[in-house]
All heavy atoms as a GROMACS GRO file, in nm:
protein
  614
    1MET      N    1   5.213 -17.970   4.628
    1MET     CA    2   5.130 -18.014   4.518
    1MET      C    3   5.150 -18.165   4.503
    1MET      O    4   5.261 -18.213   4.489
    1MET     CB    5   5.170 -17.939   4.391
    1MET     CG    6   5.091 -17.979   4.270
    1MET     SD    7   5.148 -17.896   4.120
    1MET     CE    8   5.040 -17.757   4.116
    2SER      N    9   5.043 -18.236   4.503
    2SER     CA   10   5.054 -18.381   4.490
    2SER      C   11   5.082 -18.419   4.345
    2SER      O   12   5.061 -18.340   4.253
    2SER     CB   13   4.927 -18.448   4.540
    2SER     OG   14   4.821 -18.421   4.452
    3SER      N   15   5.126 -18.540   4.326
    3SER     CA   16   5.160 -18.584   4.191
    3SER      C   17   5.036 -18.596   4.102
    3SER      O   18   5.044 -18.571   3.982
    3SER     CB   19   5.235 -18.717   4.196
    3SER     OG   20   5.152 -18.816   4.252
    4GLU      N   21   4.922 -18.630   4.161
    4GLU     CA   22   4.799 -18.640   4.081
    4GLU      C   23   4.756 -18.504   4.030
    4GLU      O   24   4.718 -18.490   3.914
    4GLU     CB   25   4.688 -18.704   4.164
    4GLU     CG   26   4.707 -18.852   4.188
    4GLU     CD   27   4.589 -18.911   4.264
    4GLU    OE1   28   4.480 -18.851   4.262
    4GLU    OE2   29   4.608 -19.017   4.325
    5SER      N   30   4.760 -18.402   4.116
    5SER     CA   31   4.720 -18.269   4.071
    5SER      C   32   4.819 -18.213   3.970
    5SER      O   33   4.780 -18.142   3.877
    5SER     CB   34   4.704 -18.175   4.190
    5SER     OG   35   4.827 -18.158   4.256
    6PHE      N   36   4.948 -18.246   3.989
    6PHE     CA   37   5.048 -18.202   3.893
    6PHE      C   38   5.023 -18.266   3.756
    6PHE      O   39   5.029 -18.199   3.653
    6PHE     CB   40   5.188 -18.235   3.944
    6PHE     CG   41   5.297 -18.199   3.847
    6PHE    CD1   42   5.332 -18.067   3.827
    6PHE    CD2   43   5.365 -18.297   3.775
    6PHE    CE1   44   5.432 -18.033   3.738
    6PHE    CE2   45   5.463 -18.264   3.687
    6PHE     CZ   46   5.498 -18.131   3.668
    7LEU      N   47   4.995 -18.396   3.756
    7LEU     CA   48   4.968 -18.465   3.629
    7LEU      C   49   4.842 -18.411   3.562
    7LEU      O   50   4.837 -18.397   3.439
    7LEU     CB   51   4.956 -18.615   3.653
    7LEU     CG   52   5.086 -18.687   3.688
    7LEU    CD1   53   5.059 -18.833   3.720
    7LEU    CD2   54   5.185 -18.675   3.575
    8LYS      N   55   4.740 -18.381   3.641
    8LYS     CA   56   4.617 -18.322   3.583
    8LYS      C   57   4.646 -18.186   3.523
    8LYS      O   58   4.592 -18.152   3.417
    8LYS     CB   59   4.508 -18.312   3.690
    8LYS     CG   60   4.449 -18.446   3.728
    8LYS     CD   61   4.341 -18.430   3.832
    8LYS     CE   62   4.285 -18.566   3.873
    8LYS     NZ   63   4.182 -18.555   3.976
    9GLU      N   64   4.730 -18.107   3.591
    9GLU     CA   65   4.764 -17.975   3.539
    9GLU      C   66   4.844 -17.986   3.408
    9GLU      O   67   4.818 -17.913   3.313
    9GLU     CB   68   4.845 -17.899   3.644
    9GLU     CG   69   4.871 -17.755   3.611
    9GLU     CD   70   4.746 -17.671   3.616
    9GLU    OE1   71   4.654 -17.703   3.692
    9GLU    OE2   72   4.739 -17.573   3.539
   10VAL      N   73   4.938 -18.078   3.403
   10VAL     CA   74   5.017 -18.099   3.281
   10VAL      C   75   4.926 -18.148   3.169
   10VAL      O   76   4.938 -18.103   3.054
   10VAL     CB   77   5.132 -18.198   3.308
   10VAL    CG1   78   5.199 -18.241   3.178
   10VAL    CG2   79   5.234 -18.137   3.401
   11GLN      N   80   4.832 -18.236   3.200
   11GLN     CA   81   4.740 -18.285   3.099
   11GLN      C   82   4.650 -18.173   3.048
   11GLN      O   83   4.624 -18.163   2.928
   11GLN     CB   84   4.654 -18.398   3.157
   11GLN     CG   85   4.563 -18.460   3.055
   11GLN     CD   86   4.480 -18.574   3.115
   11GLN    OE1   87   4.484 -18.599   3.235
   11GLN    NE2   88   4.406 -18.642   3.030
   12ALA      N   89   4.604 -18.085   3.137
   12ALA     CA   90   4.521 -17.972   3.095
   12ALA      C   91   4.598 -17.878   3.004
   12ALA      O   92   4.545 -17.830   2.902
   12ALA     CB   93   4.469 -17.898   3.218
   13ILE      N   94   4.724 -17.853   3.038
   13ILE     CA   95   4.807 -17.766   2.953
   13ILE      C   96   4.829 -17.832   2.817
   13ILE      O   97   4.823 -17.765   2.713
   13ILE     CB   98   4.941 -17.735   3.023
   13ILE    CG1   99   4.916 -17.646   3.144
   13ILE    CG2  100   5.039 -17.670   2.927
   13ILE    CD1  101   5.037 -17.625   3.231
   14GLY      N  102   4.855 -17.962   2.816
   14GLY     CA  103   4.873 -18.034   2.690
   14GLY      C  104   4.749 -18.032   2.603
   14GLY      O  105   4.757 -18.014   2.481
   15GLU      N  106   4.631 -18.047   2.665
   15GLU     CA  107   4.506 -18.042   2.589
   15GLU      C  108   4.483 -17.903   2.530
   15GLU      O  109   4.438 -17.890   2.416
   15GLU     CB  110   4.390 -18.083   2.678
   15GLU     CG  111   4.388 -18.231   2.711
   15GLU     CD  112   4.281 -18.268   2.812
   15GLU    OE1  113   4.209 -18.178   2.861
   15GLU    OE2  114   4.269 -18.388   2.843
   16LYS      N  115   4.513 -17.798   2.608
   16LYS     CA  116   4.499 -17.662   2.557
   16LYS      C  117   4.594 -17.639   2.439
   16LYS      O  118   4.559 -17.574   2.340
   16LYS     CB  119   4.528 -17.560   2.666
   16LYS     CG  120   4.420 -17.551   2.770
   16LYS     CD  121   4.458 -17.450   2.878
   16LYS     CE  122   4.358 -17.448   2.990
   16LYS     NZ  123   4.396 -17.353   3.096
   17PHE      N  124   4.716 -17.692   2.451
   17PHE     CA  125   4.814 -17.677   2.344
   17PHE      C  126   4.768 -17.748   2.217
   17PHE      O  127   4.778 -17.693   2.107
   17PHE     CB  128   4.949 -17.731   2.392
   17PHE     CG  129   5.060 -17.715   2.292
   17PHE    CD1  130   5.115 -17.591   2.268
   17PHE    CD2  131   5.109 -17.824   2.223
   17PHE    CE1  132   5.217 -17.575   2.177
   17PHE    CE2  133   5.210 -17.810   2.131
   17PHE     CZ  134   5.265 -17.686   2.108
   18LEU      N  135   4.717 -17.870   2.232
   18LEU     CA  136   4.667 -17.943   2.114
   18LEU      C  137   4.548 -17.874   2.051
   18LEU      O  138   4.534 -17.869   1.929
   18LEU     CB  139   4.631 -18.086   2.154
   18LEU     CG  140   4.749 -18.178   2.181
   18LEU    CD1  141   4.699 -18.315   2.230
   18LEU    CD2  142   4.834 -18.194   2.058
   19LEU      N  143   4.459 -17.819   2.134
   19LEU     CA  144   4.344 -17.745   2.081
   19LEU      C  145   4.392 -17.622   2.004
   19LEU      O  146   4.338 -17.591   1.897
   19LEU     CB  147   4.252 -17.705   2.196
   19LEU     CG  148   4.124 -17.634   2.158
   19LEU    CD1  149   4.035 -17.727   2.074
   19LEU    CD2  150   4.050 -17.589   2.282
   20LYS      N  151   4.493 -17.555   2.058
   20LYS     CA  152   4.548 -17.438   1.990
   20LYS      C  153   4.610 -17.477   1.856
   20LYS      O  154   4.594 -17.407   1.756
   20LYS     CB  155   4.653 -17.373   2.080
   20LYS     CG  156   4.696 -17.238   2.037
   20LYS     CD  157   4.585 -17.142   2.054
   20LYS     CE  158   4.635 -17.005   2.080
   20LYS     NZ  159   4.528 -16.908   2.083
   21LEU      N  160   4.680 -17.590   1.852
   21LEU     CA  161   4.740 -17.637   1.727
   21LEU      C  162   4.633 -17.675   1.624
   21LEU      O  163   4.650 -17.651   1.504
   21LEU     CB  164   4.830 -17.758   1.753
   21LEU     CG  165   4.967 -17.728   1.810
   21LEU    CD1  166   5.040 -17.858   1.838
   21LEU    CD2  167   5.048 -17.642   1.716
   22GLN      N  168   4.521 -17.732   1.670
   22GLN     CA  169   4.414 -17.769   1.578
   22GLN      C  170   4.346 -17.646   1.519
   22GLN      O  171   4.303 -17.647   1.404
   22GLN     CB  172   4.311 -17.856   1.649
   22GLN     CG  173   4.362 -17.994   1.682
   22GLN     CD  174   4.265 -18.072   1.770
   22GLN    OE1  175   4.167 -18.018   1.819
   22GLN    NE2  176   4.295 -18.201   1.790
   23LYS      N  177   4.337 -17.538   1.596
   23LYS     CA  178   4.273 -17.415   1.549
   23LYS      C  179   4.368 -17.327   1.469
   23LYS      O  180   4.324 -17.231   1.406
   23LYS     CB  181   4.220 -17.335   1.668
   23LYS     CG  182   4.102 -17.399   1.737
   23LYS     CD  183   4.055 -17.309   1.850
   23LYS     CE  184   3.934 -17.368   1.920
   23LYS     NZ  185   3.887 -17.281   2.029
   24LEU      N  186   4.495 -17.358   1.470
   24LEU     CA  187   4.594 -17.271   1.407
   24LEU      C  188   4.574 -17.250   1.256
   24LEU      O  189   4.590 -17.137   1.209
   24LEU     CB  190   4.734 -17.324   1.435
   24LEU     CG  191   4.848 -17.224   1.431
   24LEU    CD1  192   4.822 -17.106   1.523
   24LEU    CD2  193   4.978 -17.291   1.467
   25PRO      N  194   4.539 -17.351   1.177
   25PRO     CA  195   4.520 -17.325   1.033
   25PRO      C  196   4.409 -17.225   1.002
   25PRO      O  197   4.413 -17.158   0.900
   25PRO     CB  198   4.485 -17.463   0.977
   25PRO     CG  199   4.542 -17.559   1.072
   25PRO     CD  200   4.532 -17.494   1.206
   26ARG      N  201   4.310 -17.212   1.090
   26ARG     CA  202   4.201 -17.118   1.066
   26ARG      C  203   4.220 -16.987   1.140
   26ARG      O  204   4.134 -16.900   1.137
   26ARG     CB  205   4.069 -17.181   1.111
   26ARG     CG  206   4.033 -17.306   1.034
   26ARG     CD  207   3.903 -17.363   1.084
   26ARG     NE  208   3.911 -17.397   1.226
   26ARG     CZ  209   3.925 -17.519   1.274
   26ARG    NH1  210   3.933 -17.620   1.192
   26ARG    NH2  211   3.931 -17.540   1.403
   27ALA      N  212   4.333 -16.969   1.206
   27ALA     CA  213   4.358 -16.850   1.287
   27ALA      C  214   4.399 -16.732   1.201
   27ALA      O  215   4.437 -16.746   1.084
   27ALA     CB  216   4.467 -16.879   1.390
   28GLU      N  217   4.392 -16.615   1.262
   28GLU     CA  218   4.435 -16.493   1.195
   28GLU      C  219   4.588 -16.489   1.190
   28GLU      O  220   4.654 -16.551   1.272
   28GLU     CB  221   4.383 -16.371   1.271
   28GLU     CG  222   4.233 -16.362   1.273
   28GLU     CD  223   4.185 -16.242   1.352
   28GLU    OE1  224   4.267 -16.153   1.381
   28GLU    OE2  225   4.066 -16.237   1.383
   29PRO      N  226   4.643 -16.415   1.095
   29PRO     CA  227   4.790 -16.409   1.084
   29PRO      C  228   4.859 -16.359   1.210
   29PRO      O  229   4.967 -16.407   1.246
   29PRO     CB  230   4.813 -16.313   0.967
   29PRO     CG  231   4.688 -16.318   0.887
   29PRO     CD  232   4.578 -16.345   0.984
   30VAL      N  233   4.798 -16.264   1.279
   30VAL     CA  234   4.858 -16.211   1.402
   30VAL      C  235   4.867 -16.321   1.508
   30VAL      O  236   4.967 -16.333   1.578
   30VAL     CB  237   4.777 -16.090   1.454
   30VAL    CG1  238   4.830 -16.043   1.589
   30VAL    CG2  239   4.778 -15.977   1.354
   31GLU      N  240   4.764 -16.402   1.517
   31GLU     CA  241   4.763 -16.511   1.615
   31GLU      C  242   4.867 -16.618   1.580
   31GLU      O  243   4.934 -16.672   1.668
   31GLU     CB  244   4.624 -16.573   1.622
   31GLU     CG  245   4.606 -16.666   1.739
   31GLU     CD  246   4.463 -16.713   1.753
   31GLU    OE1  247   4.376 -16.671   1.674
   31GLU    OE2  248   4.440 -16.795   1.842
   32ILE      N  249   4.883 -16.645   1.452
   32ILE     CA  250   4.983 -16.743   1.408
   32ILE      C  251   5.123 -16.692   1.440
   32ILE      O  252   5.207 -16.767   1.491
   32ILE     CB  253   4.969 -16.771   1.257
   32ILE    CG1  254   4.836 -16.842   1.229
   32ILE    CG2  255   5.085 -16.854   1.205
   32ILE    CD1  256   4.804 -16.857   1.083
   33ILE      N  257   5.149 -16.566   1.414
   33ILE     CA  258   5.280 -16.508   1.442
   33ILE      C  259   5.309 -16.507   1.591
   33ILE      O  260   5.418 -16.544   1.635
   33ILE     CB  261   5.292 -16.367   1.381
   33ILE    CG1  262   5.292 -16.376   1.229
   33ILE    CG2  263   5.417 -16.295   1.430
   33ILE    CD1  264   5.281 -16.244   1.158
   34SER      N  265   5.211 -16.467   1.671
   34SER     CA  266   5.234 -16.463   1.816
   34SER      C  267   5.256 -16.604   1.872
   34SER      O  268   5.340 -16.624   1.960
   34SER     CB  269   5.117 -16.395   1.887
   34SER     OG  270   4.998 -16.468   1.868
   35PHE      N  271   5.183 -16.702   1.822
   35PHE     CA  272   5.202 -16.840   1.866
   35PHE      C  273   5.342 -16.888   1.826
   35PHE      O  274   5.410 -16.955   1.905
   35PHE     CB  275   5.095 -16.929   1.804
   35PHE     CG  276   5.103 -17.072   1.849
   35PHE    CD1  277   5.059 -17.109   1.975
   35PHE    CD2  278   5.153 -17.170   1.765
   35PHE    CE1  279   5.066 -17.241   2.017
   35PHE    CE2  280   5.161 -17.301   1.806
   35PHE     CZ  281   5.116 -17.337   1.932
   36SER      N  282   5.386 -16.852   1.708
   36SER     CA  283   5.520 -16.892   1.662
   36SER      C  284   5.629 -16.828   1.747
   36SER      O  285   5.730 -16.892   1.780
   36SER     CB  286   5.540 -16.853   1.516
   36SER     OG  287   5.445 -16.916   1.436
   37VAL      N  288   5.610 -16.702   1.785
   37VAL     CA  289   5.709 -16.633   1.868
   37VAL      C  290   5.718 -16.698   2.005
   37VAL      O  291   5.828 -16.721   2.057
   37VAL     CB  292   5.674 -16.483   1.879
   37VAL    CG1  293   5.755 -16.415   1.987
   37VAL    CG2  294   5.695 -16.414   1.746
   38VAL      N  295   5.603 -16.731   2.065
   38VAL     CA  296   5.603 -16.796   2.196
   38VAL      C  297   5.669 -16.933   2.186
   38VAL      O  298   5.750 -16.971   2.272
   38VAL     CB  299   5.460 -16.806   2.252
   38VAL    CG1  300   5.454 -16.896   2.373
   38VAL    CG2  301   5.406 -16.668   2.285
   39LEU      N  302   5.638 -17.007   2.083
   39LEU     CA  303   5.698 -17.140   2.064
   39LEU      C  304   5.848 -17.129   2.043
   39LEU      O  305   5.926 -17.208   2.099
   39LEU     CB  306   5.631 -17.209   1.945
   39LEU     CG  307   5.652 -17.358   1.932
   39LEU    CD1  308   5.594 -17.430   2.054
   39LEU    CD2  309   5.584 -17.410   1.808
   40LEU      N  310   5.892 -17.031   1.965
   40LEU     CA  311   6.035 -17.010   1.942
   40LEU      C  312   6.106 -16.972   2.073
   40LEU      O  313   6.216 -17.018   2.099
   40LEU     CB  314   6.056 -16.900   1.837
   40LEU     CG  315   6.199 -16.867   1.801
   40LEU    CD1  316   6.264 -16.986   1.733
   40LEU    CD2  317   6.204 -16.745   1.712
   41PHE      N  318   6.041 -16.890   2.156
   41PHE     CA  319   6.099 -16.853   2.284
   41PHE      C  320   6.116 -16.975   2.374
   41PHE      O  321   6.222 -16.993   2.435
   41PHE     CB  322   6.008 -16.750   2.354
   41PHE     CG  323   6.055 -16.715   2.492
   41PHE    CD1  324   6.163 -16.632   2.510
   41PHE    CD2  325   5.990 -16.766   2.603
   41PHE    CE1  326   6.207 -16.599   2.638
   41PHE    CE2  327   6.031 -16.734   2.730
   41PHE     CZ  328   6.140 -16.651   2.748
   42ILE      N  329   6.017 -17.061   2.380
   42ILE     CA  330   6.025 -17.182   2.463
   42ILE      C  331   6.136 -17.273   2.415
   42ILE      O  332   6.216 -17.325   2.494
   42ILE     CB  333   5.889 -17.254   2.465
   42ILE    CG1  334   5.787 -17.170   2.540
   42ILE    CG2  335   5.901 -17.392   2.528
   42ILE    CD1  336   5.645 -17.219   2.528
   43VAL      N  337   6.145 -17.293   2.285
   43VAL     CA  338   6.250 -17.379   2.229
   43VAL      C  339   6.388 -17.319   2.256
   43VAL      O  340   6.481 -17.392   2.292
   43VAL     CB  341   6.226 -17.401   2.078
   43VAL    CG1  342   6.345 -17.464   2.012
   43VAL    CG2  343   6.101 -17.484   2.057
   44THR      N  344   6.401 -17.188   2.243
   44THR     CA  345   6.529 -17.123   2.268
   44THR      C  346   6.574 -17.140   2.413
   44THR      O  347   6.690 -17.171   2.440
   44THR     CB  348   6.520 -16.973   2.233
   44THR    OG1  349   6.479 -16.959   2.098
   44THR    CG2  350   6.653 -16.903   2.254
   45VAL      N  351   6.481 -17.122   2.506
   45VAL     CA  352   6.514 -17.139   2.647
   45VAL      C  353   6.558 -17.283   2.675
   45VAL      O  354   6.656 -17.307   2.746
   45VAL     CB  355   6.394 -17.098   2.736
   45VAL    CG1  356   6.416 -17.142   2.880
   45VAL    CG2  357   6.373 -16.949   2.730
   46LEU      N  358   6.488 -17.379   2.619
   46LEU     CA  359   6.525 -17.519   2.641
   46LEU      C  360   6.662 -17.551   2.583
   46LEU      O  361   6.744 -17.618   2.647
   46LEU     CB  362   6.419 -17.612   2.581
   46LEU     CG  363   6.285 -17.616   2.653
   46LEU    CD1  364   6.186 -17.702   2.575
   46LEU    CD2  365   6.302 -17.670   2.793
   47VAL      N  366   6.690 -17.504   2.463
   47VAL     CA  367   6.820 -17.530   2.399
   47VAL      C  368   6.932 -17.463   2.477
   47VAL      O  369   7.038 -17.524   2.501
   47VAL     CB  370   6.818 -17.482   2.252
   47VAL    CG1  371   6.958 -17.478   2.194
   47VAL    CG2  372   6.729 -17.571   2.169
   48LEU      N  373   6.912 -17.339   2.521
   48LEU     CA  374   7.016 -17.270   2.598
   48LEU      C  375   7.039 -17.337   2.733
   48LEU      O  376   7.153 -17.343   2.781
   48LEU     CB  377   6.979 -17.123   2.617
   48LEU     CG  378   6.988 -17.037   2.491
   48LEU    CD1  379   6.940 -16.895   2.520
   48LEU    CD2  380   7.128 -17.036   2.436
   49THR      N  381   6.934 -17.389   2.794
   49THR     CA  382   6.948 -17.461   2.921
   49THR      C  383   7.030 -17.588   2.901
   49THR      O  384   7.119 -17.619   2.980
   49THR     CB  385   6.810 -17.496   2.980
   49THR    OG1  386   6.736 -17.376   2.996
   49THR    CG2  387   6.823 -17.567   3.112
   50ILE      N  388   7.003 -17.660   2.794
   50ILE     CA  389   7.078 -17.783   2.765
   50ILE      C  390   7.225 -17.749   2.737
   50ILE      O  391   7.316 -17.817   2.787
   50ILE     CB  392   7.015 -17.858   2.647
   50ILE    CG1  393   6.879 -17.915   2.689
   50ILE    CG2  394   7.106 -17.968   2.596
   50ILE    CD1  395   6.797 -17.969   2.574
   51ILE      N  396   7.250 -17.643   2.662
   51ILE     CA  397   7.388 -17.604   2.633
   51ILE      C  398   7.460 -17.561   2.761
   51ILE      O  399   7.574 -17.600   2.785
   51ILE     CB  400   7.391 -17.490   2.529
   51ILE    CG1  401   7.347 -17.543   2.393
   51ILE    CG2  402   7.530 -17.428   2.519
   51ILE    CD1  403   7.327 -17.435   2.288
   52ALA      N  404   7.392 -17.485   2.846
   52ALA     CA  405   7.455 -17.439   2.971
   52ALA      C  406   7.486 -17.557   3.062
   52ALA      O  407   7.595 -17.563   3.122
   52ALA     CB  408   7.363 -17.340   3.042
   53CYS      N  409   7.396 -17.650   3.072
   53CYS     CA  410   7.420 -17.766   3.157
   53CYS      C  411   7.534 -17.853   3.102
   53CYS      O  412   7.618 -17.901   3.178
   53CYS     CB  413   7.293 -17.850   3.171
   53CYS     SG  414   7.168 -17.771   3.273
   54SER      N  415   7.538 -17.871   2.972
   54SER     CA  416   7.644 -17.954   2.915
   54SER      C  417   7.779 -17.884   2.927
   54SER      O  418   7.880 -17.949   2.954
   54SER     CB  419   7.614 -17.988   2.770
   54SER     OG  420   7.614 -17.872   2.690
   55CYS      N  421   7.784 -17.752   2.910
   55CYS     CA  422   7.911 -17.680   2.926
   55CYS      C  423   7.957 -17.683   3.071
   55CYS      O  424   8.076 -17.696   3.098
   55CYS     CB  425   7.896 -17.536   2.880
   55CYS     SG  426   7.882 -17.520   2.702
   56CYS      N  427   7.866 -17.671   3.164
   56CYS     CA  428   7.901 -17.674   3.305
   56CYS      C  429   7.957 -17.811   3.342
   56CYS      O  430   8.058 -17.821   3.412
   56CYS     CB  431   7.779 -17.643   3.389
   56CYS     SG  432   7.811 -17.646   3.566
   57CYS      N  433   7.894 -17.916   3.295
   57CYS     CA  434   7.941 -18.051   3.326
   57CYS      C  435   8.075 -18.079   3.261
   57CYS      O  436   8.162 -18.143   3.320
   57CYS     CB  437   7.839 -18.155   3.281
   57CYS     SG  438   7.689 -18.153   3.379
   58CYS      N  439   8.096 -18.032   3.141
   58CYS     CA  440   8.222 -18.057   3.072
   58CYS      C  441   8.336 -17.975   3.131
   58CYS      O  442   8.451 -18.018   3.129
   58CYS     CB  443   8.208 -18.024   2.924
   58CYS     SG  444   8.106 -18.140   2.835
   59SER      N  445   8.307 -17.858   3.185
   59SER     CA  446   8.415 -17.774   3.238
   59SER      C  447   8.462 -17.820   3.375
   59SER      O  448   8.578 -17.801   3.409
   59SER     CB  449   8.370 -17.628   3.246
   59SER     OG  450   8.270 -17.614   3.343
   60CYS      N  451   8.376 -17.880   3.454
   60CYS     CA  452   8.420 -17.921   3.588
   60CYS      C  453   8.460 -18.067   3.594
   60CYS      O  454   8.531 -18.108   3.684
   60CYS     CB  455   8.311 -17.893   3.691
   60CYS     SG  456   8.166 -17.997   3.675
   61CYS      N  457   8.417 -18.148   3.503
   61CYS     CA  458   8.450 -18.290   3.503
   61CYS      C  459   8.498 -18.330   3.364
   61CYS      O  460   8.457 -18.274   3.264
   61CYS     CB  461   8.329 -18.375   3.538
   61CYS     SG  462   8.264 -18.342   3.701
   62GLY      N  463   8.583 -18.430   3.363
   62GLY     CA  464   8.627 -18.484   3.235
   62GLY      C  465   8.520 -18.578   3.181
   62GLY      O  466   8.413 -18.594   3.239
   63CYS      N  467   8.548 -18.640   3.072
   63CYS     CA  468   8.452 -18.733   3.013
   63CYS      C  469   8.429 -18.855   3.101
   63CYS      O  470   8.324 -18.916   3.095
   63CYS     CB  471   8.500 -18.778   2.875
   63CYS     SG  472   8.502 -18.645   2.756
   64ASP      N  473   8.529 -18.890   3.183
   64ASP     CA  474   8.514 -19.007   3.269
   64ASP      C  475   8.452 -18.975   3.403
   64ASP      O  476   8.438 -19.062   3.488
   64ASP     CB  477   8.649 -19.075   3.290
   64ASP     CG  478   8.753 -18.979   3.346
   64ASP    OD1  479   8.720 -18.861   3.367
   64ASP    OD2  480   8.867 -19.023   3.369
   65GLY      N  481   8.412 -18.851   3.426
   65GLY     CA  482   8.345 -18.813   3.549
   65GLY      C  483   8.435 -18.764   3.660
   65GLY      O  484   8.389 -18.720   3.763
   66ARG      N  485   8.568 -18.773   3.640
   66ARG     CA  486   8.662 -18.725   3.741
   66ARG      C  487   8.693 -18.579   3.716
   66ARG      O  488   8.696 -18.534   3.601
   66ARG     CB  489   8.791 -18.806   3.736
   66ARG     CG  490   8.770 -18.950   3.780
   66ARG     CD  491   8.899 -19.024   3.777
   66ARG     NE  492   8.941 -19.034   3.637
   66ARG     CZ  493   9.050 -19.094   3.595
   66ARG    NH1  494   9.131 -19.149   3.682
   66ARG    NH2  495   9.081 -19.101   3.468
   67PRO      N  496   8.719 -18.502   3.821
   67PRO     CA  497   8.755 -18.361   3.803
   67PRO      C  498   8.884 -18.347   3.724
   67PRO      O  499   8.977 -18.426   3.738
   67PRO     CB  500   8.772 -18.309   3.945
   67PRO     CG  501   8.701 -18.407   4.031
   67PRO     CD  502   8.705 -18.539   3.960
   68ASP      N  503   8.890 -18.249   3.640
   68ASP     CA  504   9.008 -18.222   3.558
   68ASP      C  505   9.104 -18.134   3.638
   68ASP      O  506   9.072 -18.019   3.670
   68ASP     CB  507   8.966 -18.152   3.429
   68ASP     CG  508   9.078 -18.141   3.327
   68ASP    OD1  509   9.189 -18.192   3.355
   68ASP    OD2  510   9.053 -18.083   3.220
   69PRO      N  511   9.223 -18.182   3.671
   69PRO     CA  512   9.315 -18.102   3.754
   69PRO      C  513   9.365 -17.977   3.683
   69PRO      O  514   9.405 -17.882   3.746
   69PRO     CB  515   9.430 -18.198   3.784
   69PRO     CG  516   9.421 -18.306   3.683
   69PRO     CD  517   9.278 -18.313   3.639
   70ARG      N  518   9.364 -17.976   3.552
   70ARG     CA  519   9.410 -17.857   3.479
   70ARG      C  520   9.310 -17.744   3.488
   70ARG      O  521   9.342 -17.630   3.460
   70ARG     CB  522   9.433 -17.892   3.333
   70ARG     CG  523   9.547 -17.991   3.314
   70ARG     CD  524   9.554 -18.034   3.172
   70ARG     NE  525   9.432 -18.110   3.141
   70ARG     CZ  526   9.399 -18.156   3.023
   70ARG    NH1  527   9.478 -18.136   2.922
   70ARG    NH2  528   9.289 -18.224   3.005
   71ARG      N  529   9.187 -17.772   3.524
   71ARG     CA  530   9.083 -17.671   3.530
   71ARG      C  531   9.070 -17.604   3.666
   71ARG      O  532   8.982 -17.523   3.685
   71ARG     CB  533   8.946 -17.734   3.495
   71ARG     CG  534   8.936 -17.784   3.355
   71ARG     CD  535   8.908 -17.670   3.265
   71ARG     NE  536   8.882 -17.720   3.131
   71ARG     CZ  537   8.836 -17.645   3.036
   71ARG    NH1  538   8.810 -17.521   3.057
   71ARG    NH2  539   8.815 -17.696   2.917
   72ARG      N  540   9.154 -17.639   3.760
   72ARG     CA  541   9.146 -17.578   3.892
   72ARG      C  542   9.180 -17.430   3.882
   72ARG      O  543   9.276 -17.391   3.816
   72ARG     CB  544   9.241 -17.645   3.990
   72ARG     CG  545   9.195 -17.782   4.026
   72ARG     CD  546   9.280 -17.837   4.136
   72ARG     NE  547   9.239 -17.973   4.166
   72ARG     CZ  548   9.304 -18.054   4.243
   72ARG    NH1  549   9.416 -18.015   4.300
   72ARG    NH2  550   9.258 -18.176   4.264
   73LYS      N  551   9.104 -17.350   3.953
   73LYS     CA  552   9.128 -17.207   3.952
   73LYS      C  553   9.215 -17.171   4.072
   73LYS      O  554   9.189 -17.215   4.182
   73LYS     CB  555   8.996 -17.130   3.959
   73LYS     CG  556   8.910 -17.154   3.837
   73LYS     CD  557   8.780 -17.079   3.848
   73LYS     CE  558   8.694 -17.106   3.726
   73LYS     NZ  559   8.566 -17.044   3.733
   74SER      N  560   9.317 -17.092   4.048
   74SER     CA  561   9.400 -17.048   4.158
   74SER      C  562   9.355 -16.909   4.201
   74SER      O  563   9.318 -16.827   4.120
   74SER     CB  564   9.547 -17.047   4.116
   74SER     OG  565   9.564 -16.959   4.007
   75GLN      N  566   9.362 -16.888   4.331
   75GLN     CA  567   9.319 -16.759   4.383
   75GLN      C  568   9.435 -16.662   4.373
   75GLN      O  569   9.548 -16.691   4.416
   75GLN     CB  570   9.275 -16.777   4.527
   75GLN     CG  571   9.199 -16.659   4.578
   75GLN     CD  572   9.140 -16.688   4.715
   75GLN    OE1  573   9.183 -16.781   4.784
   75GLN    NE2  574   9.042 -16.611   4.755
   76VAL      N  575   9.409 -16.546   4.317
   76VAL     CA  576   9.513 -16.446   4.298
   76VAL      C  577   9.496 -16.338   4.403
   76VAL      O  578   9.387 -16.283   4.420
   76VAL     CB  579   9.503 -16.383   4.156
   76VAL    CG1  580   9.608 -16.276   4.137
   76VAL    CG2  581   9.516 -16.491   4.051
   77SER      N  582   9.605 -16.307   4.475
   77SER     CA  583   9.597 -16.200   4.575
   77SER      C  584   9.652 -16.073   4.514
   77SER      O  585   9.741 -16.075   4.428
   77SER     CB  586   9.671 -16.238   4.702
   77SER     OG  587   9.770 -16.330   4.680
   78PRO      N  588   9.602 -15.961   4.559
   78PRO     CA  589   9.648 -15.833   4.502
   78PRO      C  590   9.794 -15.808   4.538
   78PRO      O  591   9.841 -15.843   4.645
   78PRO     CB  592   9.556 -15.730   4.566
   78PRO     CG  593   9.495 -15.796   4.683
   78PRO     CD  594   9.499 -15.944   4.658
   79ALA      N  595   9.864 -15.747   4.446
   79ALA     CA  596  10.006 -15.716   4.467
   79ALA      C  597  10.018 -15.590   4.551
   79ALA      O  598   9.945 -15.493   4.533
   79ALA     CB  599  10.074 -15.696   4.332
   80ALA      N  600  10.110 -15.591   4.644
   80ALA     CA  601  10.136 -15.472   4.728
   80ALA      C  602  10.227 -15.377   4.655
   80ALA      O  603  10.323 -15.417   4.592
   80ALA     CB  604  10.198 -15.516   4.861
   81HIS      N  605  10.198 -15.249   4.664
   81HIS     CA  606  10.281 -15.146   4.596
   81HIS      C  607  10.383 -15.092   4.688
   81HIS      O  608  10.379 -15.053   4.791
   81HIS     CB  609  10.194 -15.035   4.541
   81HIS     CG  610  10.113 -15.080   4.424
   81HIS    ND1  611  10.162 -15.082   4.295
   81HIS    CD2  612   9.986 -15.127   4.415
   81HIS    CE1  613  10.068 -15.126   4.215
   81HIS    NE2  614   9.960 -15.153   4.285
   0.00000   0.00000   0.00000
């Protein structure tokens, strides 16, 4: 996909979203609720992605970007009976 077609697609989605927002005050209650649920789902996914990425970065690297030696995982072998 070229960058021009991608930008056109993003612009088309943005225009549809703005049109939906403009029609929202005159929409039926069911449509308002469904739009709110979809919007809440999108926001939740974005927030959880940001939290997961920040936790991953903090767990493997310190604040200065170097690996934290205390966080190294040691491999445990099974004990023989």
